[in-house]
C-alpha positions as CSV (number, residue, x, y, z in Angstrom):
1,M,0.2,-0.3,0.1
2,H,3.3,2.2,0.7
3,R,4.7,1.7,-2.9
4,F,0.8,2.2,-4.2
5,F,0.4,5.6,-2.6
6,F,4.0,7.0,-3.0
7,F,3.5,6.0,-6.6
8,I,0.3,8.1,-7.1
9,Y,1.4,10.7,-4.7
10,V,4.5,11.4,-7.1
11,V,1.8,11.1,-10.4
12,V,-0.6,13.4,-9.1
13,T,2.4,16.4,-7.8
14,S,4.3,15.8,-11.3
15,I,1.1,16.4,-13.2
16,V,0.5,19.8,-11.2
17,W,4.4,20.9,-11.4
18,I,3.9,20.5,-15.2
19,L,0.6,22.4,-15.4
20,A,1.8,25.0,-13.2
21,L,5.1,25.4,-14.5
22,P,3.9,28.4,-17.4
23,F,2.0,30.3,-14.3
24,L,5.0,29.9,-12.0
25,W,7.6,31.2,-15.0
26,I,5.1,34.4,-15.5
27,L,4.7,35.1,-11.6
28,S,9.2,34.8,-11.9
29,K,9.2,37.5,-14.0
30,I,6.7,40.2,-12.7
31,K,7.2,39.4,-8.9
32,S,10.7,40.6,-7.8
33,K,10.5,38.4,-4.6
34,H,10.2,35.2,-6.6
35,K,13.0,36.2,-9.0
36,E,15.6,33.6,-7.4
37,S,13.3,31.3,-5.4
38,L,10.5,30.1,-8.1
39,P,13.5,29.2,-10.8
40,A,15.2,27.4,-7.9
41,R,12.2,25.8,-5.9
42,F,10.9,24.6,-9.8
43,W,13.2,23.8,-12.5
44,L,16.2,23.7,-10.5
45,K,18.1,26.7,-12.0
46,N,21.2,27.7,-9.9
47,N,20.3,24.9,-7.1
48,K,22.3,22.1,-7.2
49,P,22.0,18.8,-4.4
50,F,23.6,19.2,-1.2
51,S,27.0,17.2,-0.6
52,P,25.8,13.6,0.9
53,D,26.6,12.6,4.9
54,G,25.5,15.9,6.4
55,I,22.8,17.2,9.2
56,W,19.5,18.7,7.1
57,I,17.4,21.4,8.5
58,H,14.5,22.2,6.7
59,L,12.7,25.5,7.2
60,C,10.2,27.8,5.7
61,S,10.7,31.8,6.1
62,L,12.6,34.5,8.3
63,G,11.7,34.3,11.7
64,E,12.7,30.0,11.5
65,A,15.6,31.4,10.1
66,K,16.9,32.9,13.1
67,S,15.3,30.5,15.6
68,I,17.7,27.6,14.6
69,A,20.8,29.1,16.0
70,P,20.7,26.8,19.1
71,L,20.5,23.9,16.4
72,I,23.5,25.3,14.0
73,K,25.5,25.4,16.9
74,Q,25.8,21.8,18.2
75,I,26.3,21.0,13.9
76,P,29.6,20.8,12.9
77,K,29.9,23.5,9.7
78,D,31.2,20.5,7.3
79,L,27.9,18.4,8.1
80,L,25.9,21.6,8.2
81,R,23.0,21.8,5.4
82,L,20.2,24.4,5.0
83,S,17.1,24.8,3.1
84,A,14.4,27.0,3.1
85,T,11.3,27.7,0.4
86,T,10.8,31.8,0.9
87,K,13.4,34.1,-0.3
88,T,13.6,36.0,3.1
89,G,14.6,32.6,4.7
90,F,16.7,31.7,2.0
91,D,18.8,35.4,2.5
92,E,19.5,34.1,6.3
93,I,20.5,30.6,6.0
94,S,22.9,31.7,3.4
95,K,24.7,33.8,6.5
96,Y,25.8,29.9,7.8
97,T,26.9,28.0,5.4
98,E,27.7,28.1,1.1
99,Q,25.6,24.6,1.6
100,S,22.4,26.4,1.7
101,R,19.4,26.0,-0.8
102,Y,15.8,26.2,-2.0
103,L,13.9,23.2,-1.3
104,P,12.7,22.4,-4.7
105,F,9.2,21.2,-5.4
106,E,8.0,17.1,-4.2
107,P,8.4,15.3,-7.4
108,L,12.0,16.9,-8.5
109,L,13.1,15.9,-4.8
110,L,13.4,11.9,-5.7
111,R,16.7,13.3,-7.8
112,W,17.2,15.9,-5.7
113,I,18.0,14.8,-2.6
114,K,21.4,13.0,-1.6
115,P,21.4,10.4,1.4
116,Q,21.8,12.8,4.6
117,K,22.4,11.6,7.9
118,M,19.1,13.7,9.6
119,L,16.7,15.9,7.9
120,I,15.0,18.1,10.5
121,V,12.5,20.0,9.5
122,M,11.0,23.1,11.4
123,E,7.2,23.4,12.6
124,A,4.7,22.9,9.9
125,E,6.8,21.9,6.8
126,L,5.0,18.5,6.2
127,W,6.2,18.0,2.7
128,Y,5.3,14.2,2.2
129,L,8.3,13.0,-0.4
130,L,11.1,15.8,1.5
131,F,10.3,13.3,4.4
132,A,9.7,9.9,2.9
133,V,12.7,10.4,0.3
134,A,15.3,11.6,2.8
135,R,14.3,8.4,4.8
136,K,14.6,6.4,2.1
137,K,17.6,7.0,1.7
138,G,18.6,7.3,5.0
139,A,18.0,10.2,7.0
140,K,16.6,10.2,10.9
141,T,13.8,12.4,10.2
142,L,12.7,14.7,13.0
143,L,9.9,17.3,12.8
144,V,11.2,20.4,15.6
145,N,8.7,23.3,17.0
146,A,6.1,21.8,15.3
147,R,2.5,23.3,15.5
148,I,-1.0,22.7,14.6
149,S,-2.9,25.8,15.3
150,E,-6.9,25.8,16.7
151,K,-7.7,27.7,13.4
152,S,-6.0,25.6,10.6
153,Y,-6.8,22.1,12.7
154,D,-9.9,21.5,10.8
155,K,-8.6,22.1,7.6
156,Y,-5.7,19.5,8.1
157,L,-8.3,16.9,9.6
158,R,-10.4,17.3,6.0
159,F,-6.7,15.5,4.9
160,K,-6.2,13.5,7.5
161,W,-5.5,10.3,5.3
162,L,-2.8,12.1,3.7
163,Y,-0.8,13.4,7.2
164,R,-1.2,9.8,8.4
165,R,0.9,8.7,5.1
166,I,3.8,11.8,6.4
167,F,3.7,11.0,10.0
168,E,4.9,7.7,8.8
169,Q,7.9,9.2,7.5
170,I,8.9,10.9,11.0
171,D,10.7,9.2,13.4
172,A,9.8,11.6,16.1
173,V,8.1,14.7,16.7
174,Y,9.0,17.3,18.9
175,A,5.4,19.8,19.7
176,Q,5.7,23.1,21.2
177,T,2.8,22.6,23.6
178,D,0.2,19.8,24.8
179,E,-2.5,21.5,22.4
180,D,-0.2,21.0,19.4
181,A,1.2,17.5,20.8
182,Q,-2.5,16.3,21.0
183,R,-3.9,17.5,17.5
184,L,-0.6,16.1,15.7
185,I,-1.2,12.5,17.2
186,T,-5.0,12.8,16.0
187,L,-3.4,13.4,12.2
188,G,-1.2,10.3,12.8
189,A,2.2,11.4,14.4
190,S,3.9,9.1,17.1
191,N,6.6,9.4,19.3
192,V,5.7,12.9,20.1
193,E,7.1,15.1,23.2
194,V,6.5,18.8,23.9
195,M,9.4,21.1,23.7
196,G,8.1,24.4,23.9
197,N,8.9,26.9,21.7
198,I,12.6,27.5,20.1
199,K,12.1,30.8,19.8
200,F,12.3,31.6,23.8
201,A,15.7,29.3,23.5
202,S,17.1,31.5,20.1
203,I,16.0,35.1,21.0
204,T,18.1,37.7,18.6
205,K,20.4,39.5,20.7
206,S,21.1,43.7,20.4
207,T,24.6,43.9,18.3
208,K,24.9,47.7,18.6
209,K,23.7,50.4,21.2
210,L,21.5,52.9,19.1
211,P,20.5,56.5,20.7
212,K,17.5,56.4,22.6
213,P,15.6,59.8,20.4
214,D,14.2,62.5,22.9
215,G,9.9,62.1,24.2
216,I,7.9,58.8,23.3
217,F,9.4,56.8,20.9
218,V,7.6,54.1,19.1
219,C,8.5,50.9,16.9
220,A,6.1,49.4,14.7
221,A,7.4,46.3,13.5
222,S,6.7,43.9,11.2
223,T,3.7,45.4,9.7
224,H,1.3,44.6,7.0
225,D,-1.0,46.2,4.3
226,K,-3.7,48.2,6.1
227,E,-1.8,48.1,9.5
228,E,0.2,51.3,8.6
229,S,-2.3,53.7,8.0
230,L,-4.0,52.3,11.6
231,I,-0.9,52.5,13.6
232,L,0.0,56.3,11.9
233,D,-3.5,57.2,12.7
234,A,-3.2,55.9,16.1
235,F,0.2,57.5,16.1
236,R,-1.0,61.1,15.4
237,T,-3.4,61.2,18.7
238,L,-0.1,60.5,20.5
239,K,1.7,63.2,18.5
240,S,-1.0,65.7,19.6
241,K,-0.6,64.8,23.2
242,K,3.3,63.9,23.3
243,P,4.5,66.8,20.5
244,E,8.2,65.2,21.1
245,A,7.0,61.2,20.1
246,K,8.1,59.6,17.0
247,I,8.0,56.3,15.7
248,C,9.7,54.4,13.2
249,I,7.9,51.6,10.9
250,A,9.5,48.2,10.0
251,P,6.8,46.4,7.2
252,R,7.3,42.8,7.2
253,H,8.3,42.5,3.4
254,P,10.7,44.6,1.8
255,E,8.7,44.9,-1.7
256,R,6.3,46.9,0.2
257,F,8.9,49.5,1.5
258,D,7.9,51.7,-1.5
259,K,4.3,51.8,-0.8
260,V,4.7,52.2,2.9
261,E,6.9,55.3,2.1
262,R,3.8,56.9,-0.1
263,I,1.8,56.6,3.3
264,M,4.2,58.2,5.6
265,E,5.6,61.3,3.3
266,S,1.5,62.0,2.4
267,L,1.2,62.0,6.2
268,A,4.2,63.7,7.0
269,K,3.3,66.5,4.4
270,I,-0.4,66.6,5.8
271,Q,0.7,67.6,9.6
272,G,3.9,69.4,8.8
273,W,6.2,66.5,10.4
274,S,9.8,65.7,9.0
275,Y,10.7,61.9,7.4
276,H,13.2,59.6,6.5
277,R,14.2,56.4,5.1
278,W,16.6,54.6,7.6
279,S,19.0,53.5,4.3
280,Q,19.5,56.8,3.7
281,K,20.2,58.5,7.0
282,A,21.1,55.9,10.0
283,D,19.3,57.9,12.9
284,F,16.0,59.6,14.8
285,E,16.3,62.9,13.8
286,S,12.2,62.6,11.7
287,D,9.1,62.5,13.6
288,L,8.1,59.5,11.1
289,I,11.4,56.7,10.4
290,L,10.5,54.0,7.3
291,Y,13.2,51.1,8.5
292,D,13.7,49.6,5.3
293,T,16.6,47.2,5.9
294,I,16.4,43.9,7.0
295,G,18.2,42.8,10.0
296,G,18.9,44.5,13.1
297,L,15.6,45.2,14.8
298,V,16.2,44.0,17.7
299,N,18.5,47.3,17.9
300,I,15.6,49.5,17.9
301,Y,13.7,47.5,20.1
302,A,16.2,47.9,23.4
303,I,15.6,51.5,22.8
304,S,11.6,51.9,22.2
305,D,9.1,53.2,24.6
306,V,6.3,51.4,22.9
307,V,6.6,48.4,20.2
308,V,3.3,48.2,18.5
309,L,3.7,44.4,16.8
310,G,1.9,43.6,13.4
311,G,0.8,41.0,11.7
312,A,-2.0,40.9,14.1
313,F,-4.5,44.1,13.0
314,E,-5.4,41.9,10.0
315,P,-6.3,38.1,10.2
316,I,-2.5,37.2,9.9
317,G,-1.8,35.1,12.6
318,G,0.8,37.6,14.5
319,H,4.6,37.9,14.5
320,N,6.9,36.5,17.6
321,A,7.1,39.1,20.5
322,A,9.7,37.8,22.4
323,E,12.5,39.7,20.9
324,A,10.7,42.6,22.1
325,A,9.8,41.7,25.5
326,Q,13.8,40.9,26.4
327,F,14.1,44.5,26.9
328,G,10.9,44.8,28.9
329,C,9.2,46.9,25.9
330,K,5.5,47.4,26.2
331,I,4.0,45.5,23.1
332,I,0.5,46.2,21.7
333,S,-0.6,43.8,19.4
334,G,-3.8,43.2,17.5
335,K,-6.0,39.9,18.5
336,N,-5.3,38.3,15.2
337,Y,-2.3,36.4,16.9
338,F,-3.7,32.9,16.6
339,N,-0.2,31.9,15.0
340,Q,1.6,33.0,18.3
341,K,-0.5,31.7,20.8
342,E,2.5,29.8,22.7
343,I,4.8,33.2,22.4
344,F,2.3,35.4,23.6
345,G,1.4,33.0,26.6
346,G,5.0,32.8,27.4
347,I,5.5,36.8,27.9
348,E,3.5,38.8,30.6
349,G,1.9,42.8,30.1
350,I,1.3,42.0,26.2
351,Y,-1.8,44.5,25.0
352,A,-3.8,42.7,22.6
353,V,-6.5,45.1,21.1
354,E,-9.0,45.7,18.8
355,N,-8.8,47.9,16.2
356,H,-10.6,50.3,17.1
357,E,-8.8,50.3,20.7
358,L,-5.3,51.2,19.4
359,K,-5.4,54.5,19.3
360,E,-6.7,55.3,23.1
361,T,-4.3,52.4,24.2
362,L,-0.9,54.4,22.3
363,S,-2.3,57.7,23.5
364,Y,-1.3,56.9,27.1
365,P,2.0,55.3,27.0
366,N,3.0,56.0,30.7
367,L,0.0,53.9,31.9
368,L,0.8,50.8,30.0
369,S,2.8,48.0,32.0
370,K,6.4,46.7,30.8
371,T,6.5,43.3,29.5
372,S,8.3,40.3,30.9
373,L,9.2,36.6,29.4
374,V,8.1,33.8,31.4
375,S,8.6,30.5,29.4
376,S,11.5,28.3,28.3
377,C,12.2,25.5,25.7
378,N,13.8,22.2,25.8
379,L,15.9,21.5,23.7
380,K,17.8,18.3,25.3
381,P,16.3,15.5,23.5
382,I,16.9,17.2,20.1
383,S,20.5,18.0,20.7
384,K,20.7,14.1,22.4
385,R,19.5,12.9,18.5
386,I,22.1,15.1,17.1
387,K,25.0,14.0,18.9
388,D,23.9,10.2,18.6
389,V,24.3,10.8,14.6
390,L,27.8,12.4,15.1
391,R,28.5,10.0,16.9
392,D,27.6,7.5,15.0
393,Q,29.6,8.7,11.8
């Protein structure tokens, strides 16, 4: 039955791949963020296989790429293999090793994957052929920091028959919470342990001490479409009460920098405020600053009075608040943080507000409580498995 399923899965995904190629080619030409990733993933352009016999960690995006630092420290550099599915994730992992790749689409993995000692997959990257082919070629397979959000659980259940097959190819699963563990077991996972969230074990530290501007300083971090306008409207009320207040906005996706700049420039012109982009002048002299740089945001958290965390004022799922909370920042989030419940649950003092409440909440920053970290992560079981593999080489 397993061989039959494997054959059918390869046939179906191969047909999907062939049919999608023209659309993917067009998308790679019109979307700058896909110019490199789609050719690498779907027709293996500049994407040669890893060298064999390494320890391979696969992840999706930038946040996960940053979170794996504690695992990377335990793997000799000559054995380290890293892959990602997004450009921001790939750019981050490329800092660690030349053995960094985009993960090819599933049927291409049949010939692309070389024998590895171990495959560690982060969070919810549940690709059947990734696990099945890697395991068939000798790799121990782990799913680490695994999560199934309450919001997406029903969708997973509809494809329980598929996830059962995927989990048959995974040797051990390390879940973020007891709730995640139970959902994963229901979907067919075995050998499940609760580890906590790895993002609490790998909080990025500040690398540079920046001068704190006078007055209330607000950092709007990892913002998405519509959120900048909402936050700036609330900031306008704050500034009417605190004229020395300043705000730095860091959009989540680099391709939105120019659009956010137009919004900020328009408001600055109407209000008679000053504005500049961080890449053009790395200081906080203006009323409005657009942080148009990848990385280094933690240094701005370190001097912020208030962090307005994006990704939750729209139904996106929220973003990691731990980096800001380590400095005791006052943090305001929206209510849609469903992908970050474990992180938020490990931090005391976050204000999660409805969109219409943001203006009033931000207007009185001195009344807000500071945040503190109260959770941790246990990496010992994963570390032991890595050591066992290294010992056996």
